[in-house]
Each structure stands twice: as C-alpha cells, then as structure tokens.
DOTI-540573 format. One record per residue (C-alpha): residue in three letters; residue number from 1; x, y, z. Coordinates in steps of 0.2 Angstrom, whole numbers. Each point is the difference from the previous one (the first is absolute). Example, Ala and Ser with C-alpha at 12.3 -4.5 7.8 and 13.67 -1.06 7.14 Angstrom:
% residues 2
TORVO  type  seq      u      v      w
TORVO   ALA    1     62    -22     39
TORVO   SER    2      6     17     -3
***
This chain:
% residues 220
TORVO  type  seq      u      v      w
TORVO   MET    1    996    327   1209
TORVO   VAL    2    -15     -6    -12
TORVO   VAL    3      2    -16     -8
TORVO   ASP    4    -15     -4    -11
TORVO   ASP    5      2     -6    -21
TORVO   GLU    6     -7     15     -8
TORVO   ALA    7     12     13     -1
TORVO   LEU    8    -17     12     -1
TORVO   VAL    9     -3     -8     18
TORVO   ARG   10     17      4      6
TORVO   SER   11      0     19     -5
TORVO   GLY   12    -15      1      5
TORVO   PHE   13      1     -4     17
TORVO   LYS   14     18      9      1
TORVO   LEU   15     -6     16     -7
TORVO   ILE   16    -14      0     14
TORVO   LEU   17     13     -3     13
TORVO   SER   18     11      9     -8
TORVO   ALA   19    -14     12      6
TORVO   ALA   20      4      1     19
TORVO   ASP   21     15     12      9
TORVO   ASP   22      2    -18     11
TORVO   ILE   23      0    -11    -12
TORVO   GLU   24     15     -6    -11
TORVO   VAL   25     -3    -14    -14
TORVO   VAL   26     18     -8     -3
TORVO   ALA   27     -5    -12    -12
TORVO   THR   28    -13     -8    -11
TORVO   THR   29      4    -15     -8
TORVO   THR   30     -8    -19     -9
TORVO   GLY   31     -3    -13     12
TORVO   ALA   32     16    -11     -7
TORVO   GLU   33     10     15      4
TORVO   ALA   34     -9      2     17
TORVO   VAL   35     14     -9     13
TORVO   ASP   36     15      6    -10
TORVO   THR   37     -7     18      1
TORVO   VAL   38     -4     -1     19
TORVO   ARG   39     15     -5      5
TORVO   ARG   40     10     15    -11
TORVO   ALA   41    -14     13      8
TORVO   ALA   42     -4     -5     13
TORVO   PRO   43    -18      8      3
TORVO   ASP   44     -8      2     18
TORVO   VAL   45    -18     -7     -9
TORVO   VAL   46     -5     -9    -17
TORVO   LEU   47    -15     -2    -10
TORVO   LEU   48     -1    -16     -9
TORVO   ASP   49    -14     -5    -11
TORVO   ILE   50     -6    -16      4
TORVO   ARG   51     -2     -6    -20
TORVO   MET   52     15      3    -12
TORVO   PRO   53      4    -11    -17
TORVO   ASP   54     17     -1      2
TORVO   VAL   55      1     -5     20
TORVO   ASP   56    -12     -3     12
TORVO   GLY   57     -2     13     12
TORVO   LEU   58     -2    -12     17
TORVO   THR   59     17     -8     -4
TORVO   VAL   60      6     18     -1
TORVO   LEU   61     -6      1     15
TORVO   ARG   62      7    -14      8
TORVO   GLN   63     16      4     -7
TORVO   LEU   64      0     17      9
TORVO   ARG   65     -6     -6     17
TORVO   ALA   66     15     -8     -1
TORVO   LEU   67     13     10     -2
TORVO   PRO   68     10      6     16
TORVO   VAL   69     -9     17      1
TORVO   PRO   70    -15     -3     -9
TORVO   PRO   71    -10     17     -6
TORVO   VAL   72    -20      2      8
TORVO   VAL   73    -12     -7    -17
TORVO   ALA   74    -13      0     -5
TORVO   MET   75    -10     -7    -14
TORVO   LEU   76     -9      9    -15
TORVO   THR   77    -16     -7     -7
TORVO   THR   78    -12      4    -14
TORVO   PHE   79    -16    -10      8
TORVO   ASP   80     -8      2     16
TORVO   ALA   81      0    -18      3
TORVO   ASP   82     18     -6     -6
TORVO   GLU   83     -1    -20      7
TORVO   TYR   84     22      4     -2
TORVO   VAL   85     -5     15     14
TORVO   LEU   86     -2    -13     16
TORVO   THR   87     14    -10     -5
TORVO   ALA   88     15     14     -3
TORVO   LEU   89     -6     10     18
TORVO   ARG   90      6    -19      9
TORVO   SER   91     10      1     -6
TORVO   GLY   92      7     13      5
TORVO   ALA   93     -4     19     -9
TORVO   ALA   94     -7     14      9
TORVO   GLY   95    -17     -2     -6
TORVO   PHE   96     -9      7    -20
TORVO   LEU   97     -4     15     -8
TORVO   LEU   98    -13      0    -18
TORVO   LYS   99     10     10    -16
TORVO   ASP  100    -14     11     -1
TORVO   THR  101      2      8     19
TORVO   GLU  102     -4     17      1
TORVO   PRO  103     18     13     -2
TORVO   ASP  104     -4      9     14
TORVO   GLN  105      1    -18     11
TORVO   LEU  106     14     -7     -8
TORVO   ALA  107     15     10      8
TORVO   GLN  108    -11     -4     18
TORVO   LEU  109     -1    -19     -4
TORVO   VAL  110     20      2     -5
TORVO   ARG  111      2     11     16
TORVO   THR  112     -9    -15     12
TORVO   LEU  113     10    -13     -7
TORVO   ALA  114     16     10      2
TORVO   ALA  115     -5      0     21
TORVO   GLY  116     -1    -16      3
TORVO   GLY  117    -21      1     -6
TORVO   VAL  118    -12    -12    -10
TORVO   VAL  119     -7      5    -15
TORVO   MET  120    -16    -11     -6
TORVO   SER  121    -10      9    -11
TORVO   PRO  122    -19      0      5
TORVO   LYS  123     -7     -3    -15
TORVO   ALA  124      8    -15     -1
TORVO   SER  125      3     -8     15
TORVO   ARG  126    -18     -7      3
TORVO   ALA  127      1     -9    -18
TORVO   VAL  128     16     -5      3
TORVO   TRP  129     -5     -7     20
TORVO   GLN  130    -12     -9    -10
TORVO   SER  131      2     -7    -18
TORVO   HIS  132     16     -8     11
TORVO   PRO  133     -5    -20     -4
TORVO   GLY  134      4      0     17
TORVO   ALA  135    -11     10      7
TORVO   THR  136    -10    -13      5
TORVO   ALA  137     13    -11      7
TORVO   PRO  138     -2     -7     18
TORVO   VAL  139      6     11     16
TORVO   ASP  140     17     -6      3
TORVO   GLU  141     10      1     16
TORVO   GLU  142      5     15     -5
TORVO   ALA  143    -15     10     -3
TORVO   ALA  144     -8     -7     13
TORVO   ARG  145      8     13      8
TORVO   VAL  146    -10     12     -9
TORVO   GLY  147    -14     -7     14
TORVO   ARG  148      9      8     15
TORVO   LEU  149     -4     19     -5
TORVO   THR  150    -12     10      6
TORVO   GLU  151    -14      5    -10
TORVO   ARG  152      8     17     -2
TORVO   GLU  153     13     -8     -2
TORVO   ARG  154     -5    -11    -16
TORVO   ASP  155    -10     16     -6
TORVO   VAL  156     19     11      0
TORVO   LEU  157      3    -18     -8
TORVO   VAL  158     -9      1    -17
TORVO   LEU  159      6     19      1
TORVO   ILE  160     19     -6     -1
TORVO   ALA  161     -5    -12    -15
TORVO   GLU  162     -6     13    -10
TORVO   GLY  163     13     13      0
TORVO   LEU  164     -6     11     11
TORVO   SER  165     13      8      9
TORVO   ASN  166     -1      5     20
TORVO   ALA  167     -5     19     -2
TORVO   ASP  168    -15     -8    -13
TORVO   ILE  169     -8    -13     11
TORVO   GLY  170      0     11     12
TORVO   ALA  171    -11      8    -10
TORVO   ARG  172     -9    -14     -7
TORVO   ILE  173     -6     -6     19
TORVO   HIS  174      3     16     10
TORVO   LEU  175     16     -3      9
TORVO   SER  176     15     10      5
TORVO   ALA  177     14     -2    -11
TORVO   GLY  178      9     -7     18
TORVO   THR  179    -14    -12      4
TORVO   VAL  180      4     -7    -16
TORVO   LYS  181     17     -1      1
TORVO   ASP  182     -1     -9     16
TORVO   HIS  183    -15    -14     -8
TORVO   VAL  184     13     -1    -13
TORVO   SER  185     11     -6     12
TORVO   ALA  186    -10    -11      6
TORVO   ILE  187     -6     -7    -13
TORVO   LEU  188     19     -4     -7
TORVO   THR  189      3    -11     17
TORVO   LYS  190    -13     -8      1
TORVO   LEU  191      1     -7    -16
TORVO   ARG  192     20     -2      1
TORVO   VAL  193      4      9    -15
TORVO   GLY  194     13     11     -5
TORVO   SER  195    -11     13    -13
TORVO   ARG  196    -14      9     -5
TORVO   VAL  197     -1    -14    -14
TORVO   GLN  198      4    -14      7
TORVO   ALA  199    -18      2     12
TORVO   ALA  200     -9      3    -15
TORVO   LEU  201      4    -13     -7
TORVO   LEU  202     -6    -11     17
TORVO   ALA  203    -15      9      0
TORVO   GLN  204     -2     -7    -22
TORVO   ARG  205      3    -13      7
TORVO   ALA  206    -10     -2     15
TORVO   GLY  207    -17      4     -9
TORVO   LEU  208      0     19      8
TORVO   LEU  209     -1      7    -17
TORVO   ASP  210     -9    -13     -9
TORVO   GLY  211    -20     10      2
TORVO   GLY  212      2     -2     19
TORVO   PRO  213     -6     17     14
TORVO   ARG  214      8     16     -7
TORVO   PRO  215      5     15     11
TORVO   SER  216    -18      6      5
TORVO   GLY  217     11     18      9
TORVO   SER  218     -3     -4     18
TORVO   GLY  219      5    -13     15
TORVO   ARG  220     15      0     11
***
C-alpha cells in the first residue's frame, strides 16, 4: 500500500510495483485515509510519505503501529537528510527510502520489507544520521554498549546503518554471507536490541557514524 499526498507519486509507485509478478498493490491513499484503508485492505507493507499537508506522516505511523496487527512501514522522503526520519525509525518504522529510488530497486526493497528486513537508502543514510540534532549528544548507557563490540562487529554495524544487506556487507568487507549473519546476530545480542534499525540508532547515538573510523576491509 502506498500513502502519499500526491496522486502522481501514488500512481507512479503503483505502476512500478504492479509490474512485479510477486507484488500486489492493494491500495493507494492520502494520509487522512491511511489508517482506515489499512484496516480494510490489510497490506503487509506500507510505504508512507513522511511529509503530507493533510496529516503528519509520523502521526499516521504511530497510529498504524498501534493496530492489533500492524503492517511493516517504511517512510518515503524526498530529502537526503530529512530530520523526521530518525524520529520515524525510533517510532517503529522499518526503514526509509527516497522517492527517486531507481524503479528496478523498488520492488526488491518491498520484498525485503515483506520478509522482515530493513531498508535504509544507502544514498541518504549517512546524511540523515549526521544532520540530526542528536548526532553529537553525549553517549548514554544504551549507546555505550557499542563499545562492547569487536572491531569487525563495529565495521558491520556501520554498514548496517548505511542500509546494506548481509550480502552487500559481505562483498564490501570480504566476508561470507554466513559470517556476516553471525556478526549481525552477535551485534543485536550485545546491544540488546531486536532489529537492525535499533542497532543503527545506537550506533548513531554512540557517534560511530559521525566521522569515526570506516570499515577497512580486513580484520577479524
């Protein structure tokens, strides 16, 4: 389901996604009708505009998350560094993507969301983290758990925050998919979080994404 205030955006996303054999766009709607439409159409995934004139996208997100069986929600944004994105992630969004995402990537991102994965546009992730007013906040107790990670786990965490899949992380730092999966599991356990988005938020709060050392491509 696509939620956006612009009819052209809604029809464009529907056209692109409907071309995939395994994806059905069950509804498109404005923000004001989003919650009622979700109750009626019961989509697995909702692509939700974060900025709409009729209703705040963050408000819609919180209403959707409060439903008995909430859909997976990813935020749509036009800006590389939208200050509302981190608030949305902390409110339960499973990621975000830019409205100018390449058509051939859009269907795969929806499949990732439907499978319980996280989508964070690599083009925009770092800009979002660094532009947020809380990016330089003091390290809190939860964020301090990042210090318990090994050097390689920190490398993997940075790439998670950039929105890379396990396969892409493995290709970037020359690890097998199985090894990356093990690292991700260890990261979530050590950080005491239940999702990749929550892990990325702790990394941001700890300053790991704010100009710290970059993955080197070697190490344990």
